[in-house]
All heavy atoms as an XYZ file, in Angstrom:
750
protein
N      80.936     43.752    137.245
C      81.800     44.150    136.144
C      80.929     44.496    134.939
O      79.982     43.813    134.632
C      82.767     43.018    135.835
C      83.715     43.313    134.717
S      85.067     42.144    134.738
C      86.363     43.220    134.284
N      81.312     45.521    134.262
C      80.489     46.007    133.165
C      80.815     45.351    131.833
O      80.076     45.496    130.880
C      80.648     47.526    133.005
O      82.002     47.790    132.660
C      80.262     48.254    134.269
N      81.944     44.674    131.733
C      82.324     44.068    130.468
C      83.125     45.001    129.593
O      83.374     44.710    128.441
N      83.570     46.141    130.129
C      84.377     47.089    129.363
C      85.766     47.128    129.982
O      85.915     47.343    131.176
C      83.754     48.502    129.398
C      84.642     49.494    128.677
C      82.363     48.468    128.790
N      86.779     46.918    129.161
C      88.154     46.916    129.670
C      88.628     48.347    129.842
O      88.390     49.206    129.000
C      89.090     46.215    128.688
C      88.823     44.767    128.583
C      88.261     44.127    127.526
C      89.080     43.766    129.553
N      88.164     42.799    127.773
C      88.656     42.542    129.010
C      89.622     43.772    130.820
C      88.771     41.342    129.700
C      89.731     42.575    131.499
C      89.302     41.389    130.940
N      89.355     48.615    130.930
C      89.930     49.951    131.080
C      91.019     50.167    130.036
O      91.700     49.245    129.628
C      90.506     49.930    132.494
C      90.638     48.507    132.863
C      89.633     47.747    132.046
N      91.153     51.388    129.606
C      92.161     51.705    128.598
C      93.543     51.720    129.232
O      93.732     52.227    130.327
C      91.858     53.057    127.973
N      94.514     51.133    128.553
C      95.903     51.165    128.979
C      96.628     52.114    128.035
O      96.541     51.962    126.821
C      96.507     49.761    128.904
C      97.936     49.741    129.389
O      98.822     49.956    128.549
O      98.158     49.527    130.583
N      97.357     53.118    128.558
C      97.967     54.106    127.673
C      98.950     53.519    126.671
O      99.143     54.069    125.596
C      98.662     55.076    128.633
C      98.668     54.412    129.953
C      97.610     53.369    129.946
N      99.573     52.391    127.017
C     100.537     51.771    126.103
C      99.888     50.745    125.190
O     100.547     50.154    124.353
C     101.663     51.107    126.900
C     102.429     52.117    127.739
O     102.615     53.252    127.255
O     102.813     51.772    128.866
N      98.607     50.493    125.355
C      97.921     49.502    124.544
C      98.255     48.075    124.947
O      97.919     47.136    124.252
N      98.913     47.902    126.085
C      99.315     46.579    126.551
C      98.206     46.011    127.426
O      97.891     46.551    128.486
C     100.616     46.682    127.343
C     101.120     45.340    127.820
O     100.578     44.305    127.377
O     102.057     45.319    128.632
N      97.594     44.915    126.978
C      96.472     44.327    127.707
C      96.914     43.339    128.785
O      96.111     42.953    129.619
C      95.528     43.615    126.734
C      94.784     44.558    125.813
S      93.733     45.722    126.685
C      92.525     44.629    127.391
N      98.186     42.907    128.789
C      98.628     41.898    129.749
C      98.368     42.337    131.194
O      97.810     41.564    131.975
C     100.101     41.509    129.514
C     100.609     40.609    130.633
C     100.251     40.812    128.169
N      98.731     43.573    131.597
C      98.429     43.955    132.983
C      96.935     43.955    133.287
O      96.517     43.565    134.371
C      99.000     45.375    133.099
C      99.996     45.489    132.005
C      99.503     44.597    130.903
N      96.135     44.370    132.325
C      94.687     44.396    132.525
C      94.146     42.977    132.669
O      93.348     42.680    133.560
C      93.993     45.133    131.354
C      92.484     45.060    131.484
C      94.468     46.567    131.288
N      94.594     42.083    131.801
C      94.133     40.695    131.855
C      94.612     40.007    133.123
O      93.870     39.241    133.739
C      94.609     39.938    130.618
C      94.085     40.481    129.289
C      94.695     39.730    128.118
C      92.582     40.425    129.241
N      95.852     40.265    133.517
C      96.381     39.678    134.747
C      95.551     40.141    135.939
O      95.188     39.343    136.798
C      97.858     40.057    134.931
O      98.592     39.591    133.802
C      98.428     39.459    136.190
N      95.234     41.417    135.977
C      94.402     41.943    137.061
C      93.023     41.306    137.048
O      92.459     41.000    138.101
C      94.300     43.464    136.952
N      92.475     41.060    135.861
C      91.161     40.438    135.749
C      91.178     39.008    136.281
O      90.269     38.582    136.993
C      90.702     40.448    134.292
O      89.481     39.780    134.161
N      92.226     38.267    135.935
C      92.345     36.887    136.421
C      92.490     36.883    137.936
O      91.867     36.084    138.631
C      93.521     36.162    135.737
C      93.793     34.826    136.412
C      93.231     35.955    134.263
N      93.302     37.792    138.474
C      93.478     37.859    139.925
C      92.163     38.228    140.618
O      91.835     37.682    141.663
C      94.581     38.854    140.288
C      95.961     38.392    139.885
C      96.310     37.019    140.413
O      96.091     36.742    141.616
O      96.792     36.186    139.613
N      91.405     39.135    140.033
C      90.100     39.499    140.595
C      89.149     38.309    140.568
O      88.405     38.073    141.518
C      89.502     40.680    139.832
N      89.187     37.536    139.478
C      88.342     36.340    139.386
C      88.726     35.325    140.445
O      87.865     34.679    141.040
C      88.457     35.726    137.990
N      90.014     35.189    140.719
C      90.471     34.260    141.755
C      89.953     34.689    143.126
O      89.618     33.845    143.959
C      91.997     34.194    141.784
C      92.595     33.454    140.619
C      94.106     33.479    140.730
C      94.788     32.865    139.543
N      96.256     32.984    139.636
N      89.904     35.996    143.365
C      89.411     36.474    144.657
C      87.912     36.246    144.788
O      87.415     35.926    145.862
C      89.756     37.942    144.829
C      91.242     38.185    144.978
S      91.650     39.865    145.383
C      91.068     39.938    147.064
N      87.169     36.409    143.676
C      85.723     36.180    143.711
C      85.388     34.702    143.829
O      84.348     34.330    144.350
C      85.066     36.748    142.447
C      84.988     38.243    142.402
C      84.072     38.711    141.278
N      84.362     38.116    139.991
C      85.247     38.597    139.103
N      85.938     39.670    139.380
N      85.431     38.004    137.946
N      86.265     33.861    143.307
C      86.024     32.420    143.270
C      87.256     31.696    143.791
O      88.040     31.140    143.029
C      85.721     31.973    141.833
C      84.642     32.773    141.204
N      83.320     32.566    141.474
C      84.683     33.821    140.345
C      82.599     33.436    140.797
N      83.400     34.202    140.113
N      87.469     31.712    145.131
C      88.677     31.109    145.682
C      88.779     29.630    145.361
O      87.785     28.920    145.265
C      88.557     31.343    147.188
C      87.164     31.784    147.433
C      86.579     32.239    146.135
N      90.016     29.173    145.177
C      90.246     27.784    144.781
C      90.482     26.865    145.964
O      90.696     25.675    145.792
C      91.454     27.720    143.844
O      92.608     28.159    144.533
N      90.502     27.404    147.191
C      90.756     26.600    148.389
C      92.047     25.806    148.274
O      92.107     24.629    148.611
C      89.575     25.661    148.673
C      88.308     26.425    148.945
O      88.352     27.500    149.546
N      87.189     25.912    148.502
N      93.093     26.443    147.780
C      94.389     25.787    147.671
C      94.610     25.069    146.359
O      95.716     24.679    146.035
N      93.565     24.869    145.574
C      93.718     24.223    144.278
C      94.195     25.273    143.282
O      93.507     26.258    143.047
C      92.378     23.638    143.820
C      92.473     22.932    142.487
O      93.504     22.942    141.833
N      91.382     22.309    142.090
N      95.393     25.088    142.671
C      95.918     26.113    141.781
C      95.167     26.246    140.468
O      95.436     27.138    139.687
C      97.353     25.655    141.537
C      97.315     24.180    141.733
C      96.258     23.940    142.778
N      94.224     25.380    140.214
C      93.488     25.449    138.962
C      94.054     24.485    137.945
O      95.028     23.779    138.181
N      93.444     24.468    136.804
C      93.842     23.577    135.723
C      95.016     24.207    134.984
O      94.940     25.365    134.583
C      92.656     23.358    134.760
C      93.068     22.489    133.590
C      91.466     22.782    135.497
N      96.083     23.454    134.801
C      97.218     23.935    134.033
C      97.090     23.383    132.620
O      97.153     22.176    132.403
C      98.533     23.488    134.666
C      99.800     23.991    133.975
C      99.850     25.510    133.997
C     101.026     23.419    134.653
N      96.860     24.266    131.672
C      96.709     23.850    130.285
C      98.078     23.589    129.662
O      99.072     24.185    130.054
C      95.962     24.912    129.485
C      94.569     25.298    129.985
C      93.956     26.353    129.081
C      93.673     24.096    130.069
N      98.114     22.720    128.670
C      99.353     22.380    127.973
C      99.212     22.734    126.494
O      98.159     23.179    126.043
C      99.659     20.879    128.102
O      98.668     20.150    127.369
C      99.654     20.425    129.556
N     100.249     22.481    125.739
C     100.223     22.761    124.299
C      99.177     21.916    123.578
O      98.742     22.262    122.486
C     101.598     22.510    123.695
N      98.750     20.827    124.176
C      97.740     19.969    123.558
C      96.334     20.564    123.653
O      95.443     20.172    122.904
C      97.749     18.586    124.203
N      96.128     21.502    124.564
C      94.816     22.138    124.725
C      94.666     23.236    123.681
O      95.533     24.091    123.536
C      94.686     22.721    126.137
C      94.720     21.633    127.191
O      93.839     20.761    127.150
O      95.630     21.659    128.034
N      93.556     23.199    122.958
C      93.349     24.106    121.831
C      92.084     24.935    122.028
O      91.131     24.502    122.678
C      93.224     23.317    120.515
C      94.300     22.286    120.269
C      95.700     22.778    120.468
N      96.156     23.629    119.383
C      97.364     24.189    119.358
N      98.215     23.998    120.332
N      97.718     24.955    118.346
N      92.075     26.117    121.419
C      90.928     27.021    121.468
C      89.731     26.366    120.776
O      89.859     25.829    119.673
C      91.280     28.339    120.770
S      89.906     29.495    120.625
N      88.576     26.420    121.425
C      87.369     25.852    120.829
C      86.869     26.682    119.649
O      86.077     26.207    118.851
C      86.261     25.736    121.878
C      86.586     24.679    122.922
O      87.120     23.621    122.551
O      86.309     24.919    124.119
N      87.336     27.917    119.530
C      86.884     28.767    118.440
C      87.708     28.647    117.176
O      87.173     28.687    116.075
N      89.043     28.505    117.336
C      89.884     28.555    116.134
C      90.971     27.485    116.087
O      91.642     27.352    115.068
C      90.521     29.935    115.998
S      91.743     30.286    117.268
N      91.190     26.765    117.160
C      92.201     25.714    117.163
C      93.592     26.169    117.556
O      94.518     25.371    117.608
N      93.769     27.461    117.867
C      95.074     27.948    118.326
C      95.329     27.430    119.745
O      94.432     26.884    120.400
C      95.088     29.474    118.314
N      96.547     27.604    120.223
C      96.886     27.164    121.577
C      95.967     27.848    122.591
O      95.777     29.059    122.548
C      98.343     27.477    121.886
N      95.399     27.063    123.490
C      94.490     27.608    124.500
C      95.284     28.265    125.614
O      96.255     27.704    126.117
C      93.600     26.511    125.066
N      94.868     29.458    125.993
C      95.485     30.164    127.100
C      94.618     30.171    128.342
O      95.113     30.310    129.447
N      93.316     29.982    128.171
C      92.369     30.071    129.280
C      91.318     28.976    129.178
O      90.835     28.667    128.097
C      91.646     31.429    129.270
C      92.583     32.589    129.409
C      93.171     33.169    128.299
C      92.898     33.093    130.661
C      94.051     34.226    128.422
C      93.770     34.150    130.795
C      94.346     34.715    129.678
O      95.216     35.758    129.800
N      90.939     28.426    130.312
C      89.801     27.512    130.386
C      88.786     28.153    131.310
O      89.114     28.577    132.413
C      90.215     26.145    130.923
C      89.029     25.186    131.034
C      89.469     23.761    131.234
N      90.095     23.288    129.988
C      90.893     22.228    129.948
N      91.147     21.535    131.022
N      91.426     21.863    128.793
N      87.561     28.259    130.837
C      86.489     28.858    131.626
C      85.375     27.837    131.798
O      85.238     26.897    131.020
C      85.947     30.148    130.961
C      87.043     31.195    130.848
C      85.357     29.869    129.601
N      84.592     28.030    132.835
C      83.505     27.104    133.097
C      82.305     27.855    133.645
O      82.421     28.967    134.143
C      83.934     26.001    134.093
O      82.924     24.993    134.139
C      84.159     26.544    135.483
N      81.169     27.213    133.520
C      79.919     27.752    134.056
C      79.080     26.575    134.530
O      78.967     25.563    133.840
C      79.172     28.525    132.975
C      77.875     29.128    133.437
C      77.213     29.890    132.305
C      75.911     30.505    132.753
N      75.229     31.164    131.646
N      78.503     26.713    135.696
C      77.628     25.674    136.224
C      76.244     25.864    135.627
O      75.705     26.969    135.612
C      77.566     25.740    137.763
C      76.606     24.704    138.306
C      78.945     25.542    138.358
N      75.663     24.781    135.122
C      74.316     24.828    134.576
C      73.336     25.074    135.730
O      73.293     24.298    136.679
C      73.989     23.501    133.878
C      72.628     23.499    133.215
O      71.775     24.344    133.550
O      72.398     22.631    132.356
N      72.548     26.146    135.686
C      71.626     26.441    136.789
C      70.541     25.387    136.972
O      69.917     25.312    138.014
C      71.017     27.796    136.412
C      71.215     27.923    134.939
C      72.442     27.119    134.604
N      70.328     24.548    135.968
C      69.311     23.496    136.069
C      69.875     22.200    136.621
O      69.216     21.171    136.568
C      68.685     23.246    134.696
C      67.980     24.469    134.165
O      67.324     25.176    134.919
N      68.149     24.758    132.891
N      71.105     22.242    137.133
C      71.693     21.053    137.733
C      72.384     20.139    136.744
O      72.810     19.046    137.104
N      72.518     20.566    135.506
C      73.209     19.765    134.504
C      74.713     19.821    134.706
O      75.206     20.391    135.681
N      75.448     19.226    133.787
C      76.901     19.208    133.933
C      77.492     20.601    133.753
O      76.869     21.491    133.171
C      77.354     18.288    132.795
C      76.271     18.382    131.788
C      75.000     18.587    132.567
N      78.712     20.749    134.277
C      79.431     22.004    134.069
C      79.714     22.173    132.592
O      80.063     21.238    131.907
C      80.769     21.988    134.805
C      80.656     22.313    136.240
C      82.057     22.412    136.850
N      81.918     23.015    138.139
C      82.324     24.232    138.446
N      82.945     24.957    137.566
N      82.141     24.722    139.635
N      79.568     23.389    132.135
C      79.911     23.715    130.762
C      81.326     24.268    130.767
O      81.687     25.040    131.645
C      78.945     24.767    130.221
C      77.455     24.453    130.372
C      76.631     25.665    129.989
C      77.084     23.263    129.523
N      82.156     23.888    129.806
C      83.526     24.368    129.784
C      83.985     24.713    128.385
O      83.568     24.086    127.413
N      84.820     25.735    128.297
C      85.369     26.160    127.018
C      86.841     26.510    127.190
O      87.250     26.997    128.239
C      84.639     27.401    126.494
C      83.177     27.249    126.110
C      82.565     28.629    125.860
C      83.056     26.391    124.866
N      87.615     26.286    126.137
C      89.003     26.725    126.090
C      89.095     27.854    125.080
O      88.474     27.807    124.022
C      89.932     25.579    125.658
C      90.080     24.513    126.727
O      89.657     24.756    127.874
O      90.632     23.444    126.421
N      89.872     28.886    125.432
C      90.034     30.048    124.572
C      91.502     30.347    124.323
O      92.318     30.265    125.249
C      89.438     31.310    125.220
C      87.945     31.366    125.224
C      87.234     31.151    126.383
C      87.248     31.668    124.068
C      85.860     31.228    126.394
C      85.867     31.747    124.070
C      85.170     31.526    125.232
N      91.827     30.753    123.098
C      93.127     31.361    122.832
C      93.059     32.771    123.417
O      91.996     33.234    123.831
C      93.433     31.397    121.334
S      92.302     32.440    120.370
N      94.189     33.466    123.461
C      94.203     34.806    124.032
C      93.266     35.731    123.259
O      92.498     36.499    123.867
C      95.639     35.367    124.066
C      95.648     36.806    124.538
C      96.518     34.509    124.963
N      93.290     35.657    121.941
C      92.443     36.532    121.120
C      90.954     36.337    121.433
O      90.227     37.304    121.681
C      92.705     36.267    119.631
C      91.655     36.851    118.734
N      91.618     38.181    118.404
C      90.583     36.278    118.124
C      90.571     38.392    117.616
N      89.933     37.267    117.430
N      90.490     35.100    121.418
C      89.066     34.855    121.655
C      88.679     35.096    123.105
O      87.547     35.476    123.403
C      88.679     33.445    121.190
C      88.558     33.363    119.707
N      89.384     32.600    118.931
C      87.718     34.002    118.853
C      89.052     32.763    117.656
N      88.046     33.604    117.590
N      89.626     34.907    124.037
C      89.335     35.201    125.442
C      89.118     36.701    125.603
O      88.158     37.136    126.225
C      90.478     34.717    126.323
C      90.177     34.829    127.781
C      89.453     33.958    128.526
C      90.591     35.859    128.670
N      89.392     34.381    129.823
C      90.089     35.553    129.933
C      91.336     37.017    128.513
C      90.311     36.348    131.044
C      91.564     37.808    129.619
C      91.047     37.472    130.862
N      89.995     37.498    125.033
C      89.849     38.959    125.127
C      88.555     39.430    124.478
O      87.904     40.351    124.960
C      91.027     39.655    124.452
C      92.300     39.534    125.223
C      93.431     40.195    124.477
N      94.670     40.018    125.214
C      95.855     40.273    124.716
N      95.979     40.726    123.484
N      96.935     40.081    125.440
N      88.188     38.796    123.404
C      86.984     39.201    122.662
C      85.707     38.814    123.407
O      84.742     39.583    123.434
C      87.003     38.534    121.283
C      85.805     38.849    120.429
C      85.907     38.158    119.087
C      84.672     38.398    118.244
N      84.731     37.673    116.981
N      85.665     37.625    123.999
C      84.419     37.093    124.540
C      84.263     37.166    126.056
O      83.144     37.302    126.544
C      84.259     35.626    124.121
C      84.118     35.479    122.634
O      83.201     36.007    122.037
N      85.046     34.771    122.017
N      85.358     37.064    126.799
C      85.200     36.896    128.233
C      84.589     38.087    128.960
O      83.820     37.883    129.895
C      86.513     36.476    128.897
C      86.296     35.894    130.254
C      85.633     34.682    130.393
C      86.694     36.558    131.389
C      85.400     34.138    131.645
C      86.474     36.025    132.640
C      85.825     34.808    132.773
N      84.856     39.336    128.562
C      84.202     40.435    129.290
C      82.682     40.301    129.325
O      82.055     40.597    130.341
C      84.626     41.682    128.504
C      85.931     41.307    127.920
C      85.792     39.842    127.565
N      82.083     39.831    128.248
C      80.624     39.643    128.215
C      80.213     38.411    129.020
O      79.120     38.371    129.576
C      80.153     39.502    126.766
C      80.369     40.745    125.925
C      80.065     40.488    124.478
C      81.340     39.983    123.859
N      81.377     39.830    122.442
N      81.092     37.410    129.057
C      80.750     36.152    129.717
C      80.776     36.258    131.240
O      80.092     35.503    131.921
C      81.695     35.048    129.241
C      81.532     34.739    127.761
S      82.790     33.614    127.138
C      82.256     32.082    127.889
N      81.560     37.197    131.775
C      81.636     37.361    133.228
C      80.254     37.634    133.798
O      79.858     37.048    134.801
C      82.610     38.500    133.601
C      84.046     38.088    133.285
C      82.476     38.879    135.068
C      85.048     39.198    133.460
N      79.517     38.502    133.137
C      78.176     38.857    133.616
C      77.203     37.686    133.529
O      76.155     37.703    134.157
C      77.620     40.050    132.833
C      78.418     41.316    133.080
O      79.024     41.442    134.164
O      78.445     42.178    132.177
N      77.541     36.671    132.743
C      76.691     35.488    132.591
C      77.096     34.364    133.539
O      76.539     33.278    133.483
C      76.753     34.991    131.152
C      76.228     35.991    130.154
C      76.467     35.548    128.726
O      76.890     34.422    128.460
N      76.217     36.442    127.791
N      78.104     34.601    134.392
C      78.480     33.606    135.389
C      79.642     32.709    135.026
O      79.923     31.746    135.732
N      80.358     32.978    133.949
C      81.522     32.187    133.570
C      82.703     32.606    134.431
O      82.855     33.777    134.760
C      81.865     32.394    132.100
C      80.859     31.821    131.160
C      79.718     32.416    130.735
C      80.896     30.541    130.534
N      79.040     31.588    129.865
C      79.750     30.431    129.731
C      81.799     29.482    130.565
C      79.468     29.293    128.975
C      81.533     28.355    129.813
C      80.375     28.264    129.029
N      83.540     31.644    134.801
C      84.730     31.927    135.608
C      85.938     31.226    135.006
O      85.817     30.168    134.383
C      84.553     31.483    137.076
C      83.469     32.290    137.762
C      84.257     30.002    137.173
N      87.120     31.812    135.201
C      88.371     31.213    134.753
C      88.760     30.133    135.748
O      88.816     30.379    136.956
C      89.490     32.274    134.674
C      90.818     31.641    134.317
C      89.127     33.347    133.669
N      89.012     28.919    135.261
C      89.438     27.835    136.153
C      90.827     27.322    135.821
O      91.351     26.465    136.517
C      88.445     26.649    136.135
C      88.340     26.050    134.738
C      87.100     27.072    136.705
C      87.661     24.694    134.713
N      91.432     27.830    134.759
C      92.764     27.365    134.418
C      93.353     28.158    133.294
O      92.690     28.977    132.659
N      94.635     27.899    133.074
C      95.289     28.608    132.009
C      96.639     28.013    131.677
O      97.135     27.100    132.330
N      97.234     28.545    130.636
C      98.571     28.174    130.204
C      99.413     29.445    130.338
O      99.285     30.351    129.522
C      98.544     27.687    128.759
C      99.897     27.268    128.261
O     100.921     27.710    128.753
N      99.903     26.408    127.265
N     100.277     29.529    131.361
C     101.039     30.759    131.598
C     101.867     31.186    130.392
O     102.040     32.378    130.151
C     101.926     30.420    132.778
C     101.269     29.270    133.440
C     100.542     28.517    132.372
N     102.373     30.242    129.619
C     103.172     30.592    128.448
C     102.331     31.326    127.408
O     102.773     32.295    126.803
C     103.802     29.350    127.816
C     104.799     28.683    128.741
O     105.413     29.406    129.555
O     104.972     27.463    128.641
N     101.118     30.865    127.184
C     100.240     31.474    126.180
C      99.626     32.754    126.720
O      99.451     33.731    125.992
C      99.143     30.488    125.738
C      98.158     31.140    124.797
C      99.771     29.263    125.091
N      99.309     32.793    128.017
C      98.660     33.955    128.611
C      99.541     35.200    128.514
O      99.026     36.304    128.463
C      98.326     33.684    130.076
C      97.248     32.639    130.257
S      97.121     32.001    131.939
C      96.502     33.392    132.820
N     100.849     35.044    128.445
C     101.750     36.180    128.399
C     102.017     36.670    126.982
O     102.701     37.656    126.785
C     103.081     35.836    129.079
C     102.927     35.540    130.547
C     102.263     36.657    131.329
O     102.547     37.822    131.112
N     101.348     36.317    132.220
N     101.506     35.960    125.966
C     101.720     36.386    124.590
C     100.981     37.687    124.328
O      99.931     37.940    124.882
C     101.200     35.322    123.617
C     102.010     34.061    123.621
C     101.440     33.014    122.683
O     100.469     33.309    121.953
O     101.970     31.907    122.674
N     101.542     38.502    123.476
C     100.860     39.720    123.073
C     100.315     39.521    121.671
O     100.883     38.768    120.893
C     101.822     40.915    123.095
O     102.952     40.619    122.264
C     102.274     41.218    124.499
N      99.217     40.177    121.349
C      98.594     39.971    120.043
C      99.445     40.507    118.908
O     100.285     41.318    119.065
C      97.275     40.732    120.150
C      97.408     41.643    121.313
C      98.505     41.105    122.176
């Protein structure tokens, strides 16, 4: 993935983001585990808004997994670049994920 989102003629990113999450699930199968379901108590690590996505990355040196929670805005801003660095989506809040900016 190049980190560039395809243009949507209506400016609606939900289909693009949904497709991205589904592609991530195919690249990183959960073996029946539906992933982490975030709640209203989970907050974005960047701004404190409701978290819509939880991403993780395994430390290549054998350290603990690194994890971050993102609101929809910060996920859209940062995740395209993070994919190339090995970050994967492991959970989300369906209510927040469907919000439009």
